PALO-461437 format. One line per field, with one value per residue: x, y negated, z of N, C-alpha, C in turn; residue number from 1. Coordinates in steps of 0.1 Angstrom, whole numbers. Layout:
N
n.x <- [X;...]
n.y <- [Y;...]
n.z <- [Z;...]
ca.x <- [X;...]
ca.y <- [Y;...]
ca.z <- [Z;...]
c.x <- [X;...]
c.y <- [Y;...]
c.z <- [Z;...]
n <- [NUM;...]
***
This chain:
314
n.x <- [128;136;133;144;141;143;151;133;108;91;84;74;53;36;33;10;-8;-20;-34;-56;-70;-86;-81;-85;-66;-28;-2;29;64;95;125;154;162;171;179;153;138;160;148;128;130;144;119;107;81;50;52;29;-2;16;43;74;94;129;154;185;196;195;185;192;191;203;209;217;186;176;190;203;176;179;204;207;194;182;171;146;128;130;127;98;83;87;75;50;42;39;19;18;13;-10;-13;15;43;59;80;102;139;129;123;137;107;90;109;99;78;70;81;81;57;42;26;-14;-30;-35;-31;-12;6;12;5;8;-16;-25;-49;-59;-68;-100;-115;-143;-148;-147;-126;-106;-90;-56;-38;-14;18;48;53;55;71;68;40;25;-14;-29;-24;-31;-60;-60;-60;-71;-99;-86;-83;-117;-113;-103;-116;-142;-144;-125;-143;-168;-177;-206;-201;-177;-167;-144;-109;-92;-60;-53;-43;-55;-93;-109;-108;-90;-68;-34;-6;-1;-1;-19;-39;-46;-52;-73;-94;-96;-109;-133;-151;-150;-170;-160;-162;-170;-164;-151;-136;-111;-96;-81;-55;-53;-79;-76;-73;-99;-122;-125;-143;-151;-139;-119;-85;-67;-35;-2;33;52;35;19;35;48;29;23;43;43;20;29;53;36;25;49;54;31;31;53;52;34;5;-25;-47;-71;-82;-57;-41;-54;-34;-14;17;16;-13;-18;-4;10;14;-10;7;-9;-20;-10;-6;-9;-19;1;14;35;55;68;98;109;88;73;62;31;25;35;15;-3;5;3;-20;-34;-29;-37;-67;-73;-64;-88;-110;-108;-95;-78;-90;-114;-97;-91;-115;-123;-104;-112;-130;-127;-106;-131;-148;-133;-123;-149]
n.y <- [132;107;75;67;88;112;146;153;136;126;162;171;145;158;189;178;165;185;193;181;181;192;228;230;212;211;200;185;194;171;179;189;221;241;225;221;244;257;230;241;269;263;246;264;260;268;262;261;263;248;233;236;212;215;194;185;158;123;97;69;44;16;24;8;-2;9;10;34;50;61;69;88;121;138;136;129;109;101;127;127;114;119;143;130;123;136;149;174;170;149;126;103;100;73;74;62;46;14;-3;15;27;9;7;33;32;11;18;48;52;34;1;-5;-13;-40;-51;-83;-80;-57;-53;-50;-40;-52;-32;-63;-66;-82;-101;-102;-69;-60;-51;-72;-65;-78;-94;-101;-86;-85;-81;-95;-122;-153;-157;-168;-188;-174;-144;-140;-148;-119;-103;-111;-93;-65;-67;-67;-42;-22;-22;-14;1;24;8;10;-10;-33;-53;-69;-98;-129;-148;-174;-175;-198;-235;-253;-257;-273;-277;-293;-293;-280;-258;-265;-240;-230;-243;-248;-220;-222;-231;-216;-195;-198;-203;-174;-144;-126;-115;-123;-152;-175;-195;-213;-199;-208;-198;-196;-183;-158;-135;-141;-153;-139;-144;-134;-98;-98;-108;-133;-139;-154;-126;-140;-154;-136;-118;-133;-141;-108;-97;-111;-110;-82;-84;-103;-83;-65;-84;-81;-57;-56;-71;-57;-54;-38;-28;-30;-41;-50;-29;-22;-37;-16;-4;28;34;32;37;41;19;10;12;-14;-9;1;33;60;74;58;55;37;39;25;22;29;52;71;107;97;80;95;105;92;77;104;110;90;83;105;102;75;93;111;87;80;56;44;45;31;5;1;-2;-25;-45;-37;-48;-76;-80;-80;-102;-120;-112;-129]
n.z <- [30;28;53;83;102;89;82;104;112;89;90;104;105;84;87;107;92;69;94;91;69;38;30;5;-3;-20;3;-11;-9;-8;-13;4;3;22;46;51;58;77;100;99;108;134;147;157;137;110;81;66;34;20;1;-14;-30;-38;-40;-49;-41;-30;-20;-7;21;25;-2;-39;-58;-85;-94;-86;-86;-114;-116;-96;-103;-99;-70;-50;-47;-71;-86;-69;-83;-111;-114;-105;-128;-147;-142;-124;-96;-74;-55;-48;-19;3;30;28;7;-5;-26;-45;-46;-58;-79;-92;-97;-111;-136;-146;-139;-146;-149;-147;-178;-188;-162;-146;-126;-102;-75;-31;-9;25;51;79;104;122;147;149;142;120;86;64;39;28;-2;-21;-5;-10;-37;-51;-44;-61;-72;-102;-114;-131;-119;-95;-93;-109;-84;-68;-85;-82;-55;-43;-54;-46;-22;-30;-31;-15;15;8;5;-16;-34;-18;-7;-17;-10;-11;6;21;31;41;40;20;-20;-33;-16;-18;-28;-66;-74;-58;-59;-87;-88;-72;-89;-108;-96;-89;-105;-111;-130;-118;-93;-66;-50;-28;-19;2;23;61;79;106;104;98;116;134;121;89;67;44;25;16;11;-7;-15;-24;-25;-10;14;17;32;51;68;73;84;104;120;130;144;169;176;187;210;227;231;248;267;279;279;274;253;229;209;199;194;169;153;155;132;130;127;104;87;54;25;-6;-41;-60;-88;-108;-126;-115;-83;-55;-27;4;25;58;65;95;99;126;129;137;120;92;88;85;63;47;49;39;14;4;6;-11;-37;-34;-36;-59;-67;-80;-108;-104;-102;-129;-144;-133;-142;-173;-174;-169;-194;-213;-207;-210;-235;-252]
ca.x <- [143;135;125;156;138;136;137;121;96;83;81;61;42;32;19;-1;-19;-19;-45;-66;-69;-91;-72;-77;-51;-15;11;41;76;108;138;169;154;176;173;138;139;162;144;115;134;152;116;91;76;54;46;9;-9;30;56;84;106;139;158;197;204;187;184;199;180;209;215;209;174;176;208;202;166;178;214;198;174;178;166;133;119;126;121;86;81;86;62;35;38;34;1;20;12;-19;-2;30;40;72;87;125;140;112;126;133;92;87;111;90;58;68;92;82;41;39;14;-25;-29;-40;-25;4;17;6;7;7;-24;-27;-54;-61;-84;-105;-126;-158;-150;-140;-110;-98;-74;-45;-29;6;23;52;60;55;68;58;33;13;-25;-34;-22;-34;-71;-61;-55;-93;-102;-76;-87;-124;-119;-100;-126;-156;-136;-127;-145;-178;-188;-197;-200;-167;-164;-128;-112;-82;-56;-42;-37;-72;-104;-106;-107;-81;-58;-27;5;-7;-6;-35;-55;-53;-62;-88;-99;-100;-117;-144;-156;-156;-179;-156;-165;-177;-160;-161;-127;-101;-93;-74;-49;-61;-96;-74;-78;-108;-139;-122;-155;-142;-133;-109;-75;-58;-23;10;37;54;29;12;49;54;16;21;52;43;10;39;57;35;16;57;53;21;41;64;45;29;-7;-35;-58;-77;-85;-42;-41;-52;-22;2;13;13;-22;-22;12;16;8;-6;6;-22;-25;0;-20;-13;-15;13;23;50;57;78;111;109;77;80;58;25;25;36;6;-11;7;-4;-43;-44;-22;-50;-82;-69;-69;-91;-118;-105;-89;-69;-98;-114;-87;-86;-128;-120;-88;-117;-146;-122;-108;-139;-149;-121;-126;-161]
ca.y <- [132;91;69;63;98;127;153;158;129;138;176;163;141;166;190;167;161;193;204;172;172;204;236;235;199;217;192;192;183;176;174;195;232;246;216;222;258;256;220;253;278;257;239;269;253;274;250;269;251;231;239;231;214;216;179;185;146;113;76;63;37;9;22;-6;9;6;21;52;54;64;73;102;123;154;124;130;101;102;139;127;106;126;152;122;114;146;153;179;164;140;115;108;86;82;64;61;32;6;-12;24;35;2;14;43;34;3;22;58;51;17;-2;2;-20;-55;-57;-87;-81;-48;-54;-43;-43;-42;-34;-69;-71;-94;-98;-89;-58;-50;-50;-80;-65;-89;-90;-93;-84;-86;-75;-111;-140;-165;-156;-179;-187;-161;-132;-142;-140;-102;-101;-110;-76;-63;-65;-60;-26;-17;-28;-7;22;27;7;14;-28;-35;-63;-78;-113;-128;-168;-174;-188;-219;-250;-258;-255;-280;-273;-301;-286;-273;-260;-264;-227;-229;-251;-245;-203;-222;-234;-200;-181;-207;-204;-163;-142;-111;-110;-130;-165;-180;-200;-215;-195;-211;-186;-195;-178;-141;-123;-145;-141;-149;-148;-125;-93;-97;-123;-134;-155;-147;-116;-144;-159;-127;-109;-134;-132;-100;-102;-122;-101;-70;-97;-107;-73;-59;-90;-78;-41;-50;-80;-40;-59;-28;-40;-21;-47;-54;-15;-22;-43;-12;-1;39;33;32;50;31;12;15;5;-10;-18;11;41;70;70;61;48;35;43;24;27;32;58;89;114;101;71;93;117;87;77;108;112;76;87;118;88;71;104;112;79;76;45;40;41;10;-9;0;-6;-37;-46;-35;-58;-89;-82;-82;-111;-129;-123;-133]
ca.z <- [31;33;65;96;109;85;81;116;109;81;82;116;98;70;100;120;76;63;100;91;53;35;27;-6;-6;-10;-2;-20;-1;-23;-9;6;9;37;58;53;59;88;107;103;125;141;159;150;127;103;66;59;30;20;-10;-10;-44;-39;-43;-47;-39;-23;-23;10;23;17;-21;-50;-54;-96;-101;-75;-90;-124;-119;-94;-112;-85;-56;-41;-52;-87;-88;-68;-94;-128;-107;-107;-142;-157;-134;-115;-77;-76;-59;-42;-6;14;35;18;1;-12;-36;-52;-50;-62;-98;-97;-100;-120;-144;-147;-138;-158;-147;-153;-189;-187;-157;-146;-117;-90;-57;-20;5;43;63;90;118;125;160;139;148;105;80;54;32;24;-15;-18;8;-10;-40;-62;-42;-69;-80;-108;-113;-133;-112;-80;-101;-109;-67;-68;-87;-73;-43;-46;-64;-34;-11;-27;-33;-5;24;7;5;-33;-31;-11;-2;-16;-3;-14;14;17;39;44;30;5;-37;-34;-6;-17;-38;-78;-76;-56;-61;-99;-85;-66;-105;-121;-91;-85;-118;-113;-129;-120;-78;-53;-42;-10;-19;6;41;65;83;115;107;98;127;139;112;79;60;32;30;1;12;-19;-15;-32;-19;-4;18;29;46;62;78;82;99;118;129;134;161;178;184;198;220;233;239;261;276;289;277;271;244;218;194;194;187;151;145;155;121;130;122;85;77;44;17;-21;-50;-66;-98;-117;-130;-104;-67;-53;-9;10;46;66;70;108;106;129;130;137;111;83;88;86;55;42;47;30;1;0;7;-23;-49;-38;-36;-70;-64;-93;-122;-101;-102;-139;-150;-127;-155;-184;-173;-174;-209;-222;-206;-218;-256;-252]
c.x <- [147;126;143;153;135;153;129;108;84;77;71;54;31;27;4;-8;-23;-28;-56;-67;-76;-86;-69;-67;-40;-8;25;61;85;119;146;161;161;176;165;140;144;161;131;120;132;138;98;80;64;46;32;6;5;40;67;96;116;150;169;206;188;191;187;190;189;219;208;198;176;184;209;191;172;194;213;186;173;174;152;127;120;125;95;77;74;73;45;29;33;28;5;16;1;-18;11;29;57;76;104;126;124;115;131;120;91;90;97;83;60;73;86;63;40;25;-1;-30;-40;-33;-10;11;9;6;1;-2;-26;-40;-56;-72;-87;-116;-142;-158;-145;-126;-113;-87;-71;-34;-29;8;37;63;63;53;62;51;15;-7;-33;-34;-31;-52;-75;-61;-68;-101;-98;-85;-106;-128;-111;-110;-139;-150;-133;-127;-164;-185;-185;-199;-194;-166;-149;-124;-93;-71;-48;-46;-42;-79;-112;-102;-90;-65;-51;-12;-5;-8;-16;-48;-53;-62;-74;-99;-104;-113;-132;-153;-159;-164;-174;-157;-163;-163;-156;-155;-116;-103;-78;-69;-51;-74;-91;-79;-89;-124;-135;-133;-149;-134;-115;-99;-64;-39;-10;19;45;49;27;24;44;40;16;33;57;33;20;48;51;30;29;59;47;33;48;61;36;14;-9;-40;-66;-78;-68;-38;-45;-45;-7;6;14;4;-29;-13;18;10;1;-1;-4;-14;-14;-14;-18;-15;0;11;30;49;66;95;110;95;82;69;44;21;28;24;-2;-10;-1;-16;-43;-41;-34;-62;-77;-67;-82;-108;-116;-102;-86;-77;-108;-112;-92;-102;-131;-113;-99;-119;-142;-121;-117;-146;-146;-122;-136;-158]
c.y <- [117;87;75;72;111;137;155;147;131;146;179;161;151;179;191;166;168;198;196;169;191;214;241;232;211;202;197;187;189;169;186;207;239;238;216;232;258;244;231;255;273;253;251;265;264;263;260;255;241;244;227;229;206;194;184;168;135;100;71;47;21;11;10;4;11;14;37;51;60;67;89;112;130;141;135;123;99;111;140;120;105;135;142;121;130;153;172;185;152;125;116;94;94;72;64;46;28;6;8;31;25;2;20;43;22;8;38;60;42;19;-2;-14;-31;-63;-67;-90;-69;-56;-43;-51;-41;-47;-54;-73;-81;-95;-98;-76;-54;-59;-59;-72;-78;-85;-98;-94;-86;-86;-88;-124;-149;-154;-169;-173;-174;-143;-128;-135;-126;-102;-103;-99;-67;-59;-61;-45;-19;-9;-20;5;28;26;11;-2;-28;-40;-78;-90;-116;-144;-162;-184;-193;-221;-255;-261;-263;-278;-286;-297;-277;-276;-263;-253;-226;-233;-250;-225;-209;-223;-220;-197;-189;-200;-180;-153;-126;-103;-127;-139;-170;-190;-201;-210;-198;-198;-187;-184;-156;-135;-128;-139;-150;-154;-137;-107;-83;-113;-121;-143;-139;-140;-135;-149;-145;-123;-118;-140;-117;-92;-104;-114;-91;-79;-95;-96;-67;-74;-91;-64;-45;-60;-67;-51;-49;-39;-35;-26;-49;-38;-14;-28;-31;5;15;42;39;37;48;23;14;3;-5;-18;-10;24;56;65;71;47;48;34;28;28;36;41;71;96;109;91;79;102;107;79;91;110;95;76;100;113;81;79;103;103;69;64;42;39;26;1;-11;-3;-18;-48;-45;-44;-68;-89;-86;-91;-117;-135;-122;-144]
c.z <- [34;45;73;103;102;86;90;114;98;77;97;113;95;79;100;105;75;83;98;75;50;30;11;-14;-3;-10;-7;-12;-11;-10;-4;11;25;43;62;62;73;100;106;121;133;153;160;146;114;88;55;52;20;9;-7;-27;-42;-46;-34;-41;-27;-19;-10;7;17;3;-31;-60;-74;-93;-97;-81;-105;-124;-110;-91;-102;-75;-56;-44;-67;-88;-87;-77;-110;-126;-115;-117;-145;-151;-127;-104;-85;-72;-51;-38;-10;13;31;11;-6;-24;-46;-54;-61;-81;-108;-107;-114;-134;-148;-149;-144;-145;-157;-168;-188;-177;-150;-140;-102;-80;-44;-13;13;44;73;91;118;142;156;137;133;99;72;47;25;10;-19;-9;11;-20;-51;-51;-45;-76;-96;-110;-118;-121;-102;-82;-99;-94;-67;-74;-85;-61;-36;-49;-50;-21;-14;-30;-24;13;19;1;-13;-38;-25;-17;-7;-15;-7;1;12;33;47;31;17;-4;-36;-22;-13;-26;-52;-77;-72;-54;-81;-101;-81;-78;-108;-111;-87;-93;-126;-114;-122;-102;-75;-48;-33;-9;-8;22;47;76;98;117;102;106;140;138;100;67;49;30;19;8;2;-10;-23;-26;-6;13;27;33;54;75;80;87;111;129;135;144;171;187;196;214;230;241;244;269;284;289;267;261;231;204;189;190;174;148;144;138;117;119;108;80;66;35;8;-31;-58;-82;-107;-113;-125;-91;-60;-38;-8;11;51;70;80;110;110;128;129;120;93;82;83;71;45;37;40;18;-5;-4;-4;-25;-44;-38;-55;-75;-78;-105;-114;-105;-127;-144;-144;-143;-168;-189;-178;-183;-217;-221;-211;-233;-257;-251]
n <- [1;2;3;4;5;6;7;8;9;10;11;12;13;14;15;16;17;18;19;20;21;22;23;24;25;26;27;28;29;30;31;32;33;34;35;36;37;38;39;40;41;42;43;44;45;46;47;48;49;50;51;52;53;54;55;56;57;58;59;60;61;62;63;64;65;66;67;68;69;70;71;72;73;74;75;76;77;78;79;80;81;82;83;84;85;86;87;88;89;90;91;92;93;94;95;96;97;98;99;100;101;102;103;104;105;106;107;108;109;110;111;112;113;114;115;116;117;118;119;120;121;122;123;124;125;126;127;128;129;130;131;132;133;134;135;136;137;138;139;140;141;142;143;144;145;146;147;148;149;150;151;152;153;154;155;156;157;158;159;160;161;162;163;164;165;166;167;168;169;170;171;172;173;174;175;176;177;178;179;180;181;182;183;184;185;186;187;188;189;190;191;192;193;194;195;196;197;198;199;200;201;202;203;204;205;206;207;208;209;210;211;212;213;214;215;216;217;218;219;220;221;222;223;224;225;226;227;228;229;230;231;232;233;234;235;236;237;238;239;240;241;242;243;244;245;246;247;248;249;250;251;252;253;254;255;256;257;258;259;260;261;262;263;264;265;266;267;268;269;270;271;272;273;274;275;276;277;278;279;280;281;282;283;284;285;286;287;288;289;290;291;292;293;294;295;296;297;298;299;300;301;302;303;304;305;306;307;308;309;310;311;312;313;314]
***
């Protein structure tokens, strides 16, 4: 029931996703059963391979996330997280209230032991024909140097698990290439990352390299900088579309192609979608959630953090 065009876009996107995932994978729709069935009947749809878990409440986009999550215990987001915690489902995704999704991920599922702050990562295309992941893009506007260091570990685990690159390069977003550039946080983070045995650090990456050839598969920054970069990329894509420019590279910036972003550093696979998601975006959000679960991303992050903690104690 989450998102600006729910339940129609969610149902249609689920049906599209159902066609692209193995039959043994079951989709569970959390929402008002009567509304879902009515939408099915009115549009001649078939929910093959999908189950409906009835929820009497929903968290609106305008609701205060923390208050609504714990007061609306029968809401779709609350019930989804409780099913995930109890092992009734393997992964959970929603295009609903982002704040409520964060509350569920951090207070019901909980961060992986050793994780200082979870992060959200997005794929950033570049002119080499490859992608880098950028993290964090919004959870932590202010991040300590040790948090940025952990983002390097998390990002490495993501790229290794999802993209099959065993030893990805890690770069730190900064205002210059030199190690003495930047604010106190970025300079301190550089010193930590430069001495790392946990990942392959290539140094500072300037913003004008991000979309051309950053020279790193993992781009680390705090949530303030990451969110500005992400929103600027989304805005530039809208400029391109409004001027009716057609280019395959620019289409890689269309959020519909990715659907959602994983919350990295929590104990179960959780993916957050865009509130304006249409059926294509919902489909891709579900497919991404399935891939995160199938590729065992959470355990890869746990292994990276455990290795780091052991080295810290030695």
